[in-house]
N, C-alpha and C positions, 0 to 999 in steps of 0.2 A: 315538366317532364312529358306529360301527355301531349301538350301542344307541340313540343319538339318532335314527338313521335308521329305527328300528323293526325292526331285525334282531336276533333273539335271539342273544346272543354271550356267551361265558364265557372267563375266563382259563385257559390251560393252562400249568402249570409243567413244564419238562423239563430234561434234562441233555444238553448238546451232546456230540458224539462225542469231542472232545478232553478232556471233563470226566469221562468214564467212565459205565458202566452204572448205572442206578438199582436199588437193592436194596429191594424193596417191604417187606420184613420189618423194615427199620430206619427209623423215622419221624424222619429228621434233615433239617432244612431245607437244610443245606449240600450235599445231594445234587443240588439244583436250581441252575441258573445261567442259565436262559433262559426267556423267556415268548413264547408265540404265542397267537393267538385261535382259538376254536372257534365258528364261525358256523353257525347252523342255518337252512337255507333249503330249503323244500319237502321236508321230511323227510330232508334230507341234511346231513351235518356237513362243513364245509369248514374245514381248518386254514389260517390266514392269517398271513403275516409280511410286513411292509412294508419290510424292510431291503435287499432285493436288487432294484434297479430294472430289472435285465435278465432277471428271471424272470417268467413269467406269474403272475397272482395265485393261481392254483389249485395252484401248486407251491411248497412251502416249501424253504428252503435245505438243501443236503445235510448241513450240520453238525447239523441238527435230527433227522436220521434215526437215532434211537438207542433203539429199543425202544418204550417207553410214556411218556406224559405224565400228569400229575395235573390233572384238571379241578377248578377252584375255582368252586363254584356252589352256590346255595341249593337248586336243584332237580335238577341233573345231576352232582353231585359223584361223582368216581370216576376210575378209570384209563381211558385211551383209547390205542389203538394208533396209533403214528406211522408210517404206512405210506407208502412212496414212491408218488407219482402219476405219475412219469415215469422213463424210462430215461436212462442216459448213452449216447447213440446217435450214431454217425457212419456215413454212407454215402459211400464213395469210388468214383468211376467214372473209369477212365483209358482213353484211346484213344491208343495209342503206335505209333511206327514205328521200327524199328532199322535203322541204316544199315550199310554194309559195314565202316566203320571203328569200329563199336560205339557210335556216338552215338545217343541216343534223343531223338526229337522227338514232340510231340503235345499233347494237352490233358488236363487233369485237373480233375474237379469234386469238391469236398468239401462235404457237407451235414451240418451238426451240429444235433442236436435234443436237447431235454431239458437235462440237466446239462452235456453237452458244449457245447451252444449258449451256456449261461451263461459258460463259460470263454472261448469264442471272442469273444463280444460284449464282455466285460470287457476282454480284451486289445486288441481292435480300438478301443474307445472311449478307452482310456487312452493308447494310442500314436498314434492317428490312422491313417488308411488307408495313407499313404505308409510310415511306419515299421513298421506291422504287416506290410505286404507284404514289406518288405525283410528284417525279422527272420525271417518265416515261410519265405521262399525260401532264406535263408542256412542256416537250420536244416536244411532238406531238401537243400541243395546243388543247387538248381535255378537256372537262368537263365530268366527269364520274358519273353516277347514282349509279353504283355498280361495284365491281371488284372481281374476283374469281381466285384463283391459284390452279393448280392441279399438282401432281407429283413433288413437290418442292424437296423432299429428295430421291425419288426413281430414282436412276441413270440409271436404265435399261429402263426407258421410257422418252419420250420428256417432258420437262416442259411446261405447258400450262397456259396461262392467258386469261381470258375473261373479257371484259369491256363493260358495257352499256354506250354509249357515245353520247355527243352533240358537234357538230362542227359548229361554227358560222362564220368562216372566210375562208372557203375553196371554196365555190361556190360564184360566183359574179353576182348579179342581175344588169340588165341594161334595164329599161323599161319593155317591155313584154318578155325579153330574160334573161335566166340564163346560165352563162358559168360555166362549171363544169369539173374538172379533176377527173377521176375515181380513181386515186391513192391517197387515204387519208393517206396512209403510204407506205413504201417499194418502194418509187420512187427514181430512180437514177437521181439526179438533176444536176450532173455535171460529165464530163469526168475526171477520176482520172489521166489520162495520158495527161499532158499538153504539153510536149515537142514534137517537130517534129521527133527527133531521140533519140535513147537510147544506152548507152554504155554497160550496164549490162543486163542480162536476167531478165524477170519478173517471180518471184518465189512466187506462192500462198501458198505453203506448203501443203494445203489440197484442194480437190475439194469443190465446193460450189454450193448451189441451193437455190433460193428464189421462192416460189410458192405463188402467190397472186390471190385470187378469190374474186369477189365482185358482189353482187346483189344490184342494185339501183332501188328503186321504185320512179316513177316520181310524181311530184305534181299533184293534181287534175286540169284538164283543160290544162295540158301542153303536148306537143309532142316533139319528137326528130327532130330537124331541121337539124343538122349536127352531124356526128359521125365518129370517126376514122375508118380506114379499118383494118381488120385483117392482120397479117403479121408474117412471120417466117424469122429470121436472123440466119445464122450458120457460125461458124468458120471452117476452113479446118481441115480435119483429126479428126473430132469429138471433137475438142478442146473446143467448147462451143456452146450454142444455146440459142436463145431468141424466145419465142413463145408469140404472142399477139393475142388473139381470143376474139372478141366482137360481141354481137348480141343484138337485142331488140325485144320484143314481148309483146303485151297487157300492155303497160305502165311500163315494167320492162326491165332494161338493165343488161346483164350478161357479165362479163369480166373474162377471165383467162389469167394470165401472168406468164410465167415460165422462169426464168433467171438462166442458168446453166453454170458453168465453170468446164469442165471435166479434162483438162490437168492442171498439177500443175506447169509446167515450160515452159515458152515461150522464145525463143532465141531472140537476137537482130534483126535478119532477120524477125521474126514473128511479131515484134512490130508494124509496120504500119498497118497490118491487124487487130491486137488486138485493137489498138487505134480507127480505123474506126468502128469496131464492137461496142465499147462503145459509140461512137458518135451517131450511128444510134439508139441504145437503148435509150439514153438520149432524142433524138428528138422524138422518138415514144411515150415514156412515158409522154412527155410534152404536147401531143395533147389533145385538149379540146373537150368536148361534148357540143353542143349548144341545149338548150331546149327553145322552143317557146310556148307562150300562144296561145291556139287554139282559 
């Protein structure tokens, strides 16, 4: 179809992530199991795939992000890098108030972009808004007073959801003290890398970023007794970064957390550092705020 429209286009053979890496030194057709298009428009090469209706046309499915593909062409034959053109990105913004009985009320906005937007849109359209909202809230153990969705079908923009929420089981009262974790969502609760060593590389496919900002208003008559310290943790060679910045003033706590993975491939020798990076992030995000009655 693109050729009929006068657009220069070639077939690109590739191996999906579940099928394994291509070994270029071995000319075996069974290494390939998938095809995308390479369209050449104004001196740019666009890799196109028509199988994901909830992705913009400029972004190929994440399953295709697996090193290189082989261009089949009379004039442009050769290898081409299959590079990600988007992140798996989420931005979460919470405005919350804690009551004296440790109930949390407020609003939370979640904006998903790139590959995270694909997952959200597929889930939303497969379930419908009512069931999607019900499952989403139950998974988070929230009760919602209202929910609103924006840019559900506009693929050029992040899909956004806003919920008015009540959370009854997140903060823990103990006498005149309330223990509170500021992460009501987006918390990394466990290290995904359990083993001490690894035989194969860690391949993320695409870069990722989770931004979490939270404003917490304290209950009347309570002050901050203990609070985590701000911290920055970084991987070598700009491979990833975790920023944790927290402050409090006039009865309001403000937190910004940014978790970023920039490199898509970490070798076996990188694994111990990557594992330790995750361990420190898990430990930091688990730290509690202690509120005490004045």
